[in-house]
C-alpha positions in Angstrom: -44.8 46.1 -19.2 -43.9 44.0 -16.2 -45.8 44.7 -13.0 -44.8 43.8 -9.5 -47.9 42.1 -8.1 -47.3 44.0 -4.8 -47.8 47.3 -6.6 -51.3 46.4 -7.9 -53.9 48.4 -6.0 -57.5 47.6 -6.8 -60.0 50.3 -6.3 -63.7 49.8 -6.1 -65.2 52.7 -8.0 -68.8 52.5 -6.9 -69.9 55.5 -8.9 -68.7 53.9 -12.2 -69.7 50.4 -11.0 -66.4 48.8 -11.5 -63.3 47.4 -9.8 -60.2 49.0 -11.4 -56.4 49.0 -11.5 -54.7 52.1 -12.9 -51.2 51.6 -14.1 -50.4 54.7 -16.0 -51.2 55.0 -18.8 -53.4 51.9 -18.6 -56.6 51.0 -16.8 -57.9 47.4 -16.2 -61.5 47.0 -15.1 -64.1 44.5 -14.0 -67.5 46.1 -14.5 -70.8 45.2 -12.9 -74.4 46.2 -12.4 -76.8 45.6 -9.6 -80.2 43.9 -9.7 -83.1 42.7 -7.6 -83.0 45.7 -5.3 -79.3 45.5 -5.0 -79.2 41.9 -3.7 -77.5 40.6 -6.8 -74.3 41.8 -8.5 -74.0 41.0 -12.2 -70.4 40.9 -13.4 -70.5 42.0 -17.0 -67.0 42.5 -18.3 -63.3 42.2 -17.5 -61.0 44.2 -19.6 -57.2 44.2 -19.4 -55.1 46.2 -21.9 -52.8 43.9 -24.0 -49.7 45.6 -22.5 -50.8 44.3 -19.0 -52.1 40.8 -20.0 -50.6 37.6 -18.6 -49.7 39.2 -15.2 -52.7 38.0 -13.2 -54.4 41.4 -13.1 -57.8 40.0 -14.3 -57.6 37.3 -11.6 -56.8 39.9 -8.9 -59.8 41.9 -10.1 -62.1 38.9 -9.9 -60.8 38.0 -6.5 -61.5 41.5 -5.1 -64.9 41.6 -6.8 -66.0 38.2 -5.4 -64.6 39.1 -2.0 -66.8 42.2 -2.0 -69.8 40.2 -3.1 -69.3 37.8 -0.2 -68.7 40.6 2.4 -71.9 42.3 1.2 -73.9 39.0 1.1 -74.7 39.5 -2.6 -75.7 36.8 -5.0 -73.4 36.7 -8.1 -74.5 36.5 -11.7 -71.2 35.9 -13.7 -72.2 37.0 -17.2 -68.6 37.9 -17.8 -66.8 34.8 -19.3 -63.6 35.6 -17.3 -65.4 35.8 -13.9 -67.4 32.6 -14.8 -64.2 30.7 -15.6 -62.5 32.1 -12.5 -65.3 30.7 -10.3 -65.0 27.3 -12.0 -61.2 27.4 -11.1 -62.0 28.5 -7.6 -65.0 26.5 -6.3 -64.9 28.3 -3.0 -66.9 31.0 -4.7 -69.5 28.7 -6.3 -71.9 29.2 -3.4 -72.2 32.9 -4.4 -73.6 32.1 -7.8 -77.4 32.6 -8.2 -79.8 32.3 -11.1 -80.4 35.3 -13.3 
């Protein structure tokens, strides 16, 4: 399945604690939990169905999630290996990372 990057709409589903992209019938997600009285956001998992892989969807999820963390002045704990590697590739987010 080829996706036009312009058609990717990321939704922050606060109730489910995840950023998500729904491309029928697939859903890609970046999940999180909050800690320290909601001053830290812990990114726990990025999941992209195989049919959607290789199209930059995980990177778009990480970008949106890290943008949210910056806007909300949250410390970031990147337990998720993808988010951790994304931050290493984009050092402009390194200042958000805090100890767990």
